[in-house]
N, C-alpha and C positions, 0 to 999 in steps of 0.2 A: 610530558606535554603542557607548557603553560599557554593560558590566555589561548586555549582551544575556544573559538567560537561555536564550529558548527560541528557535529558527530555524524555520520553518513553509516546506519545502520542496514547492511544488507544479507538478510537470512539467503542460506540456498541450499540445493541438494544436489546441483551439479556438481560435474566432474571436472569445474574448471575452466573450459574454454569461452562459453559465452557470458561465467561470470568476470572472465577476464578484459572482457571488451566493457562490461559496466563498467569494472576497476579504471580503466583506462580512461573511460570518459571522463570520471571522475577526477584523474590525476591530471588532465587536459584543461582543469579551469584556471581562470584568471583569478585566483583568490590564494593569499598567501597560505602557503602548505602549512606552516607553522600555526595556523588559525583556525585549522578543519584536520580530522580524522577519518579513516574509514577502517569500517569492522565488519569483515564479512563471519559469519556465523555458519558454518557447516556442521553434517552431523557425522563426521569420519574426518581423520586426516588426510588431508588433501597435499600432496606432494609438489604440485605446479604454485600452488596458490601458497604454503607455507615458504618455499622457493623465494617467492616475492617478496616476504619479510626482510630479507637478508641483504636486497637490493637498497641500495644510498638512496635512491631517485623515489623509493619508496618507503622512505623512512615513516611517514605518518599511515601507515597500511599497519592491520593486525587482522591476523586470523584466527580464529578461536573455534574451538570444538564447543557443542551441547549435547550431550548424551540425550535425552529427551525427543522424540519426533515429534513433527510438528512445529507450524510456521510461528506461531505465539512464545510459544517454548523458547523459540529460536531469538525474537524481537523482545523476550523479556532477558533473555541469556545476555543482548547486548547492550541493553539496558545498564546490566549489573559493569560493563564496561566503558560506556561512553562517558564524556565530560565534558563534552560542548555546551552552553547554555541551550541549543537549538539540534535536537533530533532528529534528523531524516529520515525515513526507511524508502529505500528502495527496493523491488523486485529484481531477482539476477537476470531477468531480461528484459531489462529497462536502462537505454542511455541517455546520459544530460546531452541534449543537441549543441546547447550554447554553453561558449565559457564562461559567460557571463551568470551561468545559472544560481550557484550558490551565490554570488553577489546581491542579485536582484532579489534570493531567499533571505538574506538575511535583513534586506533592507526593506522589508513586506513584514519582516515580524517586528523591525524597532516601529514603523511607520502603525502597526495595527498593535498596538502595544498592548489593548484588552483582549485580544485575539489569542487562544490558545493554540490552536489547532490551525493550520494552513494546508492546500496541499492543492493541485495541479492537475491536470486532463494528461491522457494519453494519447499518442501519436503515431500512427503505425511507421513505418518505414518500408523500402524496400526488400529489407531479408524478413518481412512481417508474412506470414503465408494469410493464404485469404480466409480461413477458419479466424486466424488470429486477427485479421482486420476488423472481421465481426464482431468479434469478443470487446476490443475496443471500441468500435460504435456505441453497443450495446452499453458497455461502462457508461460512455461520455453520454450518453442517453440518460442512463438512469439518472447520474447526477445532476445533470441540468434540470430535471424533472423535479427535483426536490430543491429547488433554490426556493420556493417559495411557503415550502412545509415547514412545519415546527421543526422537524427533526431533521437533519440534511444530514448527508455524506460525501465520502470522499473516499478516490481510490487507496486502497492500503500501499499497492507499490509505488506513489507518489505525493506521501503526506508525511508532513512535519509539526512537532510537537515544541514548543517551550520546555525547557529541563524540568524546572518547578514544577509542573501539571505533573512529572510521572515520579518524582520522591516518595508518593504514597500510593501510587496507584501503577498496573500492570493490565498487559491484556488476557485475557479472558483464555486459559492455556491448555481447557477440556476442547477449545476448537480448532481445530488441526489443519482443516480445508475449507475453503468455499465462503466468502463474507467474512472473513474469519477477525477481520479489525471494526465490523459492522457493531456487534455489539460494545465494543470498548468506546465506538463514537459517540452511542446511542444514548451507553450509560453518563459520561460525560458530559451532555449537554441535558440530561436530568437533572444533574448536579450543578447547573447551572452556566457552565463551560458555553463559550461562542468559538462555534465551524468558520474558517473563510476560503470558498473556493476563487482563486485567481486562475484563468485560463492562460495566460504569459507564463505560468510555473508551468511549461510543458515538457512531458520528458517521451524519448524514444519507446514504445513497448513494443519489441521484437519477439511476439508471442510464436512459438512455430505449434503449434497445438490441433491435434484432429477433431474432427465436428464432435464428436462423443464427448470431449474434453470440456467444449463447451456447452455441450447438454448439463454434463455434470458440474461445474464449476455454477451456469444458470440456476441449478437445482438446489445445490448446496448453499445459495447466495439468497435464494430466495426462502428455504428450511430456516434460515439463521434469523434473516428480518421477522418473518411470522414469529418465531418463538420470541425475539428477545426484545418486539416491540408488543406482545402482549402484556396486559394490565398487571399489578399486582407482583411486580419484579423478573426479572428475567430466567429464572428455572421453576418457576411454579407455573401451573395450570390452573386457567378459571376452571370451577367446579364445572363438571358437565363435560369436559374434553381430556379424550385420553390421546393416546400416541396415534393410536390409527387416525383421529380427528384432525389433530394437529399435520400430520402426514398428510391429508387431503386438503387443508387449508392451504397448509404452504404450496400444495405441487397449483391449485387453481390460482392461489397468487402467481407465481413464478410464469404460467401459462398467460395470464393476461398482462402481467408485465412486458413480458415477451412479445405478446401480441402488440400491445401499442409500442414497444421499440422497434418492432420491424415498421409499425406503419411512418414512425418519425422517419427511420432509415429512409424508407422508400420516397416520403418526401424531401426528404436531402439529396436523394441523387437525381430524384427528377426534377429539381430546382438548379441542378447543376448542369443539365440540358439545355 
């Protein structure tokens, strides 16, 4: 495919229906189909998605199988297939709510040419269940709380990179789940790269998760943040810290962060009344 501007990479473990909605929202974009490609990476042969690749209206769509389990393995696999100047990573339960999303994303990267990573926020839709809405609010509050901090964060399910940045860099494949992009974003910033959050680049995050998954995600994200923001490297603990101590610190960090998040959500809900 010639002159591809944007590559959309979607890691998935879904059997297809939810991912199909994500694909369809991308295909409805008011952006020349010859200038963007859609790459879905799964862990098994998916007949529904494979059949799409043979349909003329999905000529810019590719389904690729990655045998290694884990979202970062899938992201890195998608990078080997991507040819666009910009690589956008979407979760398989996200949808683009506006037909001008890709056009706005491309414009943002042209305006902010010195910024290598641009991301947006999550928005709940009518399809998002109660715990999914709570999770979206937690993520958005977490992102906004880091706006003025030295190390900023973005959601992995709505995050785009200039392709040149990724030629010699990859996501940490050892991290399978929960804040899986955090280590990469922190590593990039420590190497001098800049991140930008644009609220206008919002996607629907139609998460259908039980409460235990919210807690699991929050725990894993807190643990990863604690581990990868420690000094002297991402995988080495300072003297005197063992795995048990790290687990305690991670638990303390996420509990305090969740308490702060719930307070912000309560204040937000109160201001709406």
